[in-house]
C-alpha positions, 0 to 999 in steps of 0.5 A: 309842290306847287311852289317848286313848279312855280320856281321851274317857271321862274327859271324858264322866264329868266332864261327867255328874258336873258335871251330876249335882252341879248338879241340887240347886244351883238351884231349879225355875224358872217356867215349864216345870220349876216346872210339871211338878215341881209336877204331880209333887208333886201326883201324889205327894201325892194318890196319883192316878197316872193323870191328871197334874194341872196344879192341884188338881182340874184335869187335865193334858191337854197331855202324857202321864204318863211324865215326871210318873210319873218325877218323882213316883217321885223324890219318893216316894224323896227328898222334895219337892226339886229332885234328887228330880224332876230325877234320873229325867230324868238317869237317862234320859239315862244310859240313852240314853248307855249304849244309844248306847255299845252301838250304837256298838261294834256299828257299830265306832265309838268308844263313848267318843267317841260318849258324850263328843260326846252328853254334852257337847252343850248341848241334851243336857247341859241336858235331862239334869237338867231336869224336861221331856218331851224326855229321856224322848222321846229315850230312847224314839226311840233305842231305837226306832231302835236296835231297828229297825236291829238288827232289820233285820239279823236280831235279832228281840229288838231288833225288839221293843225297838224297838217298846218304845221307841215305847211309851215315846215314846207315854207320854213325849209321845205319837204324836210319836215315831212321826212322828219315826221315820216321817220317819227311816225313810221317806227311808232306805228310798227312798234305800237300797232304793227305795220299793216294795222298801224296804216290802217288806223292812220287812214281811219283816224286822221283826214289824210286826203283833206289834210294833205289838201289843206297843206298843199292849199297853204304851201303849193301857190308860193312853190308854183309862183316861185318857179314862174318868177325864177325858172330852175328853182324847183329843180335846184331846191328839190333835187339839189338841196334835198337829194344831191346835198344829202348823198354827196358831202362834197356836192359842187353844185351849191350856189351859195357856199360850199357843202360841209363834210363831217364824219358819217355819225357825227349828228349823234355827237352834235345831239350830245352837245347841243342838247346840253345840259340835259343830254347826260341826264337823258342818257341816264334816264334811259339806262335806268328805265331801259327795261320799263314799259312806255306809254304811247305818247312816250314811245312817240316822243322817243321816235320824234327825238331821234328822227333828226339823228336817224335821217342824218346819220349817214350824212356828212353835210350837216350842222349842230342846229339839224337836231333842233327839230327833236329837242321839244320831245326830249324836253317832254321826256325829261320833264315826265321822268322828274321825281321828288328825289331829283327836284333839288338839283333839277333847277340848278342844272337849268341855270347853267344855260342863262349863265353860259349865255351871259358869258357867251354874249360877253365874249361876243361883245368884247372879242369874237364879234369883231372878228366875225362881223364888220359892223364895228369896223364900218361904224368908223366911216365919217357921218358926213361921208357914209351916205355919199362915199362908195364902199368897196371890198377888196377880194370879197364882200362879206354878208355883214358888210352888205347888211350894215352898209344898207347894200352899198358894199361892192367888190373892188373892180379889177379892170385896169381902166376902172381901178385907175379911175377910183383915186379921182373920187373918195371912196372907202375900202375894206380888206383883210389885213394880210391882203392889203399888200396885194393892192396896187401902190397907185391905189394905196398911196392915195389911201389913209388908214381909218381903222385897223381891225382884228382881221380887216382894215378900213381905208379912205381913199381918194381926194376928200374935200375938207371945209 
């Protein structure tokens, strides 16, 4: 049996190694990764660690700064590249795995099985190397839930760790972490103890006032300073992002893009897909044990896993990654249900995710990345001209264009006078292939094609001095 558990650990290590190696192998792609990566680049370049910037001089009010701080710290250590901005999120995934391994041992559940299931779940594997807010939110909620359970059973130190987890979530994505934890704890309290007695026990067992004080001490200064630096932030973030975005799927107040509009209840479909390859097994286990009894931690893990779906069932503005905060609980439940009869095929199921990840990276490297990122296109600029030649985008500037041009990409001016002045000096021009015929002939007549990409092309315009 010991060798079997060790094999589970080897599979988890393999999955993590594949993800780690993949981090620098494909470019940041538009829009999410390239947008957040470029924000981190701007933060590291300007030294403004208080307010994340959507663009130079344009504050980003959509999310708190923890994910930007993490990627900007990576840039400070390793330079402007894919590994630098992705590695901190991979480390957050490792911390989440370590925390769940410790928690599993405390509950007499196989730590290696828990880590294997979690590290090979599709959404966790992807988010472990993606420049997004979701992994840090998941780390924060995981610490909060583990801290709550341990605090409920007498550990005051872990109680405070749980409130520190809420602080991480508040700096990663905002009050959403408190809502998710509330949606997990309230049903559990009612289920296990009844509402009145559950709330009474909560007050008696946990240091609520001092714990909330610690949470505010860790988070309130940044929120206050951010509002002072860019007035209007709190109104937009707390009301717009946390209320209007939720109730209005077509919310027109979004300053940084457009809201998603999915059919209500789609979050459950997202969960089934994001939790592969384990979601079918989860349903089967649920059916097999539908009449069985559950321990208090199993009941808590079930409520924890379901909390994101309960929150977003009636929301249309959703993404698949929104289910991620509940995935650690799913891994714990599945690991606890492992029996000797299921040992032979359990590891084989886990191996599908690293294999699919290798295939996905190959597809990205060979085809998709060029369509979703401008890295390859911009690499065709001449080394002699890249630092001294302006880079213009026709119609819109992509986030990947900003990241891979070190912020030099700018929108082509449309004013006749400014446009007429451009051919007098060399510049690079990027535009969608189907839109290049909209450019003035006076401009394109003095341009030569450098590279025709699958979606965009790179031109060199103006008079270029020859040696």
